A tleap script that builds the chain and sets N, CA, C and O, in Angstrom:
source leaprc.protein.ff14SB
mol = sequence {
  NMET ALA THR LYS LYS PHE PRO ILE HIE PRO
  ALA HIE PRO GLU ARG ASN CYS TRP GLY CYS
  ASP LYS PHE CYS ALA SER GLY SER MET LEU
  CYS GLY ASN GLY SER GLU ARG THR GLN HIE
  PRO VAL GLU LEU PHE GLY GLU ASP TRP ALA
  GLU TRP GLY VAL HIE LYS GLU PRO THR ALA
  ASP GLY GLY ASP ALA GLY ARG ALA ALA LEU
  PRO SER GLU GLY LEU VAL GLY GLU CARG
}
set mol.1.N position { 0.887 -1.118 0.027 }
set mol.1.CA position { -0.133 0.048 -0.274 }
set mol.1.C position { 0.924 1.481 -0.051 }
set mol.1.O position { 1.953 1.753 0.568 }
set mol.2.N position { 0.129 2.043 -0.805 }
set mol.2.CA position { 1.468 3.552 -0.985 }
set mol.2.C position { 0.852 4.613 0.263 }
set mol.2.O position { -0.309 4.893 0.561 }
set mol.3.N position { 1.855 4.955 0.702 }
set mol.3.CA position { 1.697 6.011 1.907 }
set mol.3.C position { 1.582 7.448 1.002 }
set mol.3.O position { 1.952 7.767 -0.128 }
set mol.4.N position { 1.055 7.963 1.820 }
set mol.4.CA position { 0.486 9.861 1.464 }
set mol.4.C position { 1.773 10.453 1.914 }
set mol.4.O position { 2.432 10.377 2.951 }
set mol.5.N position { 1.912 11.112 0.701 }
set mol.5.CA position { 3.246 12.337 0.637 }
set mol.5.C position { 2.746 13.512 1.607 }
set mol.5.O position { 1.630 14.010 1.462 }
set mol.6.N position { 3.542 13.881 2.494 }
set mol.6.CA position { 3.093 14.986 3.265 }
set mol.6.C position { 3.364 16.492 2.562 }
set mol.6.O position { 4.498 16.836 2.230 }
set mol.7.N position { 2.345 17.225 2.402 }
set mol.7.CA position { 2.333 18.431 1.787 }
set mol.7.C position { 3.274 19.348 2.421 }
set mol.7.O position { 3.243 19.451 3.647 }
set mol.8.N position { 4.193 20.099 1.661 }
set mol.8.CA position { 5.038 20.724 2.578 }
set mol.8.C position { 4.155 22.496 2.595 }
set mol.8.O position { 4.043 23.290 3.528 }
set mol.9.N position { 3.734 22.577 1.352 }
set mol.9.CA position { 2.631 23.909 1.350 }
set mol.9.C position { 1.402 23.425 1.148 }
set mol.9.O position { 1.077 23.148 -0.007 }
set mol.10.N position { 0.552 23.245 2.144 }
set mol.10.CA position { -0.622 22.652 1.442 }
set mol.10.C position { -1.709 24.100 1.356 }
set mol.10.O position { -1.470 25.119 2.003 }
set mol.11.N position { -2.987 23.940 0.377 }
set mol.11.CA position { -3.533 25.080 0.018 }
set mol.11.C position { -4.340 25.479 1.243 }
set mol.11.O position { -4.725 26.645 1.158 }
set mol.12.N position { -4.577 25.080 1.956 }
set mol.12.CA position { -5.802 25.077 3.052 }
set mol.12.C position { -5.445 24.217 4.611 }
set mol.12.O position { -6.184 23.341 5.060 }
set mol.13.N position { -4.420 24.596 5.149 }
set mol.13.CA position { -3.772 23.928 6.091 }
set mol.13.C position { -4.937 23.518 7.293 }
set mol.13.O position { -4.895 22.563 8.069 }
set mol.14.N position { -5.638 24.229 7.208 }
set mol.14.CA position { -6.389 24.577 8.481 }
set mol.14.C position { -7.998 23.560 8.193 }
set mol.14.O position { -8.833 23.437 9.090 }
set mol.15.N position { -8.111 23.130 7.246 }
set mol.15.CA position { -9.362 21.820 6.770 }
set mol.15.C position { -8.777 20.653 7.228 }
set mol.15.O position { -9.577 19.721 7.300 }
set mol.16.N position { -7.403 20.346 7.632 }
set mol.16.CA position { -7.203 18.904 8.021 }
set mol.16.C position { -6.568 18.840 9.079 }
set mol.16.O position { -5.793 19.733 9.420 }
set mol.17.N position { -6.867 17.386 10.028 }
set mol.17.CA position { -5.713 17.514 10.788 }
set mol.17.C position { -4.683 16.744 10.617 }
set mol.17.O position { -4.977 15.595 10.290 }
set mol.18.N position { -3.366 17.019 10.742 }
set mol.18.CA position { -1.968 16.883 10.651 }
set mol.18.C position { -1.486 15.715 11.245 }
set mol.18.O position { -0.497 15.119 10.817 }
set mol.19.N position { -2.078 15.395 12.121 }
set mol.19.CA position { -1.652 14.298 13.240 }
set mol.19.C position { -1.199 13.096 12.970 }
set mol.19.O position { -0.329 12.704 13.747 }
set mol.20.N position { -1.629 12.079 11.768 }
set mol.20.CA position { -1.164 11.105 11.335 }
set mol.20.C position { -1.565 11.022 9.762 }
set mol.20.O position { -2.384 11.839 9.342 }
set mol.21.N position { -1.145 10.289 9.096 }
set mol.21.CA position { -1.138 9.489 8.045 }
set mol.21.C position { -2.977 9.793 7.079 }
set mol.21.O position { -3.062 9.808 5.851 }
set mol.22.N position { -3.911 9.947 7.810 }
set mol.22.CA position { -4.918 9.848 7.417 }
set mol.22.C position { -5.541 11.304 6.731 }
set mol.22.O position { -6.450 11.509 5.927 }
set mol.23.N position { -4.619 12.177 7.437 }
set mol.23.CA position { -5.157 13.996 6.968 }
set mol.23.C position { -7.036 13.800 7.281 }
set mol.23.O position { -7.632 13.966 6.217 }
set mol.24.N position { -7.573 13.633 7.939 }
set mol.24.CA position { -9.270 13.808 8.220 }
set mol.24.C position { -9.377 15.134 8.195 }
set mol.24.O position { -8.618 15.993 8.645 }
set mol.25.N position { -10.333 15.218 7.659 }
set mol.25.CA position { -11.146 17.027 7.810 }
set mol.25.C position { -11.127 17.505 9.429 }
set mol.25.O position { -11.266 16.811 10.436 }
set mol.26.N position { -11.028 18.145 9.369 }
set mol.26.CA position { -10.995 18.979 10.939 }
set mol.26.C position { -12.182 18.802 11.826 }
set mol.26.O position { -12.050 18.604 13.033 }
set mol.27.N position { -13.467 18.878 11.167 }
set mol.27.CA position { -14.530 18.500 11.514 }
set mol.27.C position { -15.032 16.860 11.977 }
set mol.27.O position { -15.897 16.543 12.794 }
set mol.28.N position { -14.212 16.046 11.196 }
set mol.28.CA position { -14.679 14.631 11.296 }
set mol.28.C position { -13.378 13.687 11.415 }
set mol.28.O position { -13.152 12.845 10.546 }
set mol.29.N position { -12.371 13.893 12.740 }
set mol.29.CA position { -11.415 13.059 12.773 }
set mol.29.C position { -11.712 11.711 13.279 }
set mol.29.O position { -12.071 11.613 14.452 }
set mol.30.N position { -11.605 10.613 12.518 }
set mol.30.CA position { -11.383 9.171 12.772 }
set mol.30.C position { -10.267 8.364 13.179 }
set mol.30.O position { -10.152 7.146 13.046 }
set mol.31.N position { -9.336 9.294 13.766 }
set mol.31.CA position { -8.328 8.326 14.320 }
set mol.31.C position { -8.356 8.505 15.721 }
set mol.31.O position { -7.517 7.923 16.407 }
set mol.32.N position { -9.202 9.227 16.232 }
set mol.32.CA position { -9.042 9.510 17.573 }
set mol.32.C position { -7.858 10.114 18.165 }
set mol.32.O position { -7.501 9.531 19.189 }
set mol.33.N position { -7.034 11.259 17.774 }
set mol.33.CA position { -6.292 11.955 18.081 }
set mol.33.C position { -6.559 12.825 18.942 }
set mol.33.O position { -5.637 13.404 19.516 }
set mol.34.N position { -7.556 13.042 19.154 }
set mol.34.CA position { -8.082 13.728 20.015 }
set mol.34.C position { -9.182 14.358 20.100 }
set mol.34.O position { -10.118 13.760 19.569 }
set mol.35.N position { -9.506 15.643 20.709 }
set mol.35.CA position { -10.761 16.360 20.449 }
set mol.35.C position { -10.623 17.798 19.502 }
set mol.35.O position { -11.530 18.398 18.926 }
set mol.36.N position { -9.006 18.160 19.559 }
set mol.36.CA position { -8.533 18.938 18.497 }
set mol.36.C position { -7.589 18.582 17.278 }
set mol.36.O position { -6.829 17.620 17.387 }
set mol.37.N position { -7.616 19.263 16.229 }
set mol.37.CA position { -6.783 18.883 15.588 }
set mol.37.C position { -5.283 19.397 15.224 }
set mol.37.O position { -4.998 20.590 15.326 }
set mol.38.N position { -4.503 18.587 14.867 }
set mol.38.CA position { -2.944 18.642 15.138 }
set mol.38.C position { -2.906 19.707 13.767 }
set mol.38.O position { -3.528 19.487 12.728 }
set mol.39.N position { -1.909 21.073 14.052 }
set mol.39.CA position { -2.205 21.931 12.948 }
set mol.39.C position { -0.827 21.754 12.155 }
set mol.39.O position { 0.106 21.525 12.924 }
set mol.40.N position { -0.524 21.797 11.004 }
set mol.40.CA position { 0.631 21.911 9.985 }
set mol.40.C position { 1.305 22.532 10.373 }
set mol.40.O position { 1.028 23.546 11.015 }
set mol.41.N position { 2.718 22.020 10.040 }
set mol.41.CA position { 4.065 22.734 10.616 }
set mol.41.C position { 3.715 24.333 9.732 }
set mol.41.O position { 4.160 25.311 10.333 }
set mol.42.N position { 3.177 24.555 8.763 }
set mol.42.CA position { 3.483 25.858 7.991 }
set mol.42.C position { 2.453 26.979 9.085 }
set mol.42.O position { 2.593 28.193 8.936 }
set mol.43.N position { 1.614 26.526 9.978 }
set mol.43.CA position { 0.595 27.009 10.549 }
set mol.43.C position { 1.644 27.650 11.985 }
set mol.43.O position { 1.649 28.775 12.484 }
set mol.44.N position { 2.299 26.657 12.273 }
set mol.44.CA position { 2.910 26.812 13.778 }
set mol.44.C position { 4.055 27.735 13.508 }
set mol.44.O position { 4.300 28.620 14.328 }
set mol.45.N position { 4.834 27.590 12.339 }
set mol.45.CA position { 6.336 27.992 12.315 }
set mol.45.C position { 6.548 28.832 11.387 }
set mol.45.O position { 7.614 29.438 11.491 }
set mol.46.N position { 5.353 29.296 9.760 }
set mol.46.CA position { 5.314 30.004 9.014 }
set mol.46.C position { 6.019 29.150 7.803 }
set mol.46.O position { 6.697 28.124 7.840 }
set mol.47.N position { 5.610 29.943 6.763 }
set mol.47.CA position { 6.395 29.382 5.533 }
set mol.47.C position { 7.561 28.509 5.100 }
set mol.47.O position { 7.565 27.494 4.403 }
set mol.48.N position { 8.710 29.275 5.789 }
set mol.48.CA position { 9.838 28.606 5.258 }
set mol.48.C position { 10.292 27.713 6.863 }
set mol.48.O position { 11.371 27.803 7.449 }
set mol.49.N position { 9.250 26.995 7.217 }
set mol.49.CA position { 9.348 25.829 8.199 }
set mol.49.C position { 10.461 24.886 7.451 }
set mol.49.O position { 11.553 24.601 7.944 }
set mol.50.N position { 10.059 24.524 6.372 }
set mol.50.CA position { 10.725 23.213 5.812 }
set mol.50.C position { 12.457 23.666 5.827 }
set mol.50.O position { 13.300 22.997 6.425 }
set mol.51.N position { 12.639 24.402 5.370 }
set mol.51.CA position { 14.264 25.325 5.093 }
set mol.51.C position { 14.393 25.391 6.282 }
set mol.51.O position { 14.590 26.593 6.099 }
set mol.52.N position { 14.523 25.224 7.905 }
set mol.52.CA position { 15.119 25.169 8.991 }
set mol.52.C position { 16.258 24.949 8.935 }
set mol.52.O position { 16.330 24.265 7.915 }
set mol.53.N position { 17.304 25.051 9.345 }
set mol.53.CA position { 18.512 23.740 9.349 }
set mol.53.C position { 19.081 23.837 7.885 }
set mol.53.O position { 20.181 23.312 7.714 }
set mol.54.N position { 18.611 24.305 7.048 }
set mol.54.CA position { 19.242 23.688 5.574 }
set mol.54.C position { 20.080 24.823 5.064 }
set mol.54.O position { 19.627 25.956 4.905 }
set mol.55.N position { 21.125 24.529 4.854 }
set mol.55.CA position { 21.974 25.691 4.537 }
set mol.55.C position { 22.953 25.543 3.287 }
set mol.55.O position { 23.787 24.641 3.198 }
set mol.56.N position { 22.809 26.252 2.606 }
set mol.56.CA position { 22.873 26.060 1.233 }
set mol.56.C position { 24.390 26.674 1.060 }
set mol.56.O position { 24.893 25.963 0.189 }
set mol.57.N position { 24.998 27.288 1.316 }
set mol.57.CA position { 26.159 28.336 1.153 }
set mol.57.C position { 27.222 27.358 2.043 }
set mol.57.O position { 27.044 27.373 3.261 }
set mol.58.N position { 28.293 26.526 1.526 }
set mol.58.CA position { 29.629 26.296 2.489 }
set mol.58.C position { 30.547 27.374 2.828 }
set mol.58.O position { 30.680 28.537 2.444 }
set mol.59.N position { 31.020 26.775 3.498 }
set mol.59.CA position { 32.069 27.867 4.168 }
set mol.59.C position { 33.335 27.766 3.470 }
set mol.59.O position { 33.530 26.707 2.872 }
set mol.60.N position { 34.505 28.924 3.413 }
set mol.60.CA position { 35.750 28.943 2.541 }
set mol.60.C position { 36.337 27.424 2.903 }
set mol.60.O position { 36.973 26.871 2.006 }
set mol.61.N position { 36.162 26.728 4.152 }
set mol.61.CA position { 37.038 25.558 4.282 }
set mol.61.C position { 36.060 24.247 3.932 }
set mol.61.O position { 36.292 23.067 4.197 }
set mol.62.N position { 35.095 24.719 3.371 }
set mol.62.CA position { 34.384 23.482 2.879 }
set mol.62.C position { 33.088 22.976 3.558 }
set mol.62.O position { 32.143 22.426 2.993 }
set mol.63.N position { 33.224 23.282 4.963 }
set mol.63.CA position { 32.307 23.166 6.041 }
set mol.63.C position { 30.888 23.776 5.762 }
set mol.63.O position { 30.654 24.482 4.781 }
set mol.64.N position { 29.907 23.416 6.776 }
set mol.64.CA position { 28.854 23.999 6.958 }
set mol.64.C position { 28.453 25.203 8.097 }
set mol.64.O position { 28.326 24.911 9.286 }
set mol.65.N position { 28.284 26.481 7.629 }
set mol.65.CA position { 28.421 27.200 8.697 }
set mol.65.C position { 27.336 27.418 9.208 }
set mol.65.O position { 27.302 28.598 9.555 }
set mol.66.N position { 26.237 26.794 9.487 }
set mol.66.CA position { 25.095 26.608 9.993 }
set mol.66.C position { 24.884 25.608 10.983 }
set mol.66.O position { 23.879 25.558 11.693 }
set mol.67.N position { 25.511 25.085 11.011 }
set mol.67.CA position { 25.260 23.453 10.929 }
set mol.67.C position { 25.784 23.646 12.864 }
set mol.67.O position { 26.671 24.273 13.443 }
set mol.68.N position { 24.499 22.586 13.368 }
set mol.68.CA position { 24.295 22.562 14.682 }
set mol.68.C position { 25.575 21.990 15.289 }
set mol.68.O position { 26.404 21.435 14.567 }
set mol.69.N position { 25.747 22.118 16.601 }
set mol.69.CA position { 27.095 21.316 17.275 }
set mol.69.C position { 26.366 20.193 17.817 }
set mol.69.O position { 25.372 20.270 18.539 }
set mol.70.N position { 27.088 18.868 17.305 }
set mol.70.CA position { 27.027 17.557 17.891 }
set mol.70.C position { 26.970 17.445 19.192 }
set mol.70.O position { 27.207 18.568 19.637 }
set mol.71.N position { 26.761 16.608 20.166 }
set mol.71.CA position { 26.153 16.842 21.656 }
set mol.71.C position { 28.067 16.485 21.621 }
set mol.71.O position { 28.713 17.239 22.348 }
set mol.72.N position { 28.596 15.794 21.109 }
set mol.72.CA position { 30.163 15.544 21.438 }
set mol.72.C position { 31.237 16.425 21.392 }
set mol.72.O position { 32.369 16.214 21.827 }
set mol.73.N position { 30.622 17.902 20.580 }
set mol.73.CA position { 31.578 18.795 20.341 }
set mol.73.C position { 31.117 20.121 21.496 }
set mol.73.O position { 31.496 21.282 21.648 }
set mol.74.N position { 30.463 19.548 21.932 }
set mol.74.CA position { 29.913 20.815 22.959 }
set mol.74.C position { 29.482 21.695 22.701 }
set mol.74.O position { 28.946 21.541 21.604 }
set mol.75.N position { 29.283 23.181 23.254 }
set mol.75.CA position { 28.675 24.372 23.208 }
set mol.75.C position { 29.781 25.429 22.817 }
set mol.75.O position { 30.959 25.122 23.000 }
set mol.76.N position { 29.501 26.487 22.361 }
set mol.76.CA position { 30.805 27.353 22.071 }
set mol.76.C position { 31.148 28.143 23.450 }
set mol.76.O position { 30.365 28.611 24.276 }
set mol.77.N position { 32.106 28.142 23.439 }
set mol.77.CA position { 32.900 28.729 24.786 }
set mol.77.C position { 32.891 27.957 25.551 }
set mol.77.O position { 33.400 28.520 26.520 }
set mol.78.N position { 32.496 26.345 26.010 }
set mol.78.CA position { 32.489 25.503 27.013 }
set mol.78.C position { 33.698 24.945 27.142 }
set mol.78.O position { 34.280 24.370 26.222 }
set mol.79.N position { 34.213 25.113 28.498 }
set mol.79.CA position { 35.533 24.487 28.598 }
set mol.79.C position { 35.559 22.970 29.160 }
set mol.79.O position { 36.629 22.372 29.274 }
savepdb mol mol.pdb
quit
């Protein structure tokens, strides 16, 4: 069975519940996900939500300037 593809920029995200792969209408949730619908990330975080953490411009040394530090790398300024 094919899975549904999650839409990045739906036309009317307020019309569906985004809590599971059923994408039920907001007025008739079949999955029992709760009494309120789960909002789409575009409603919570804005139009550029899918681009967070994606950096297209490498630094001069070939690294990624905006890459988050790994837990083993520690924080900046940490001794």
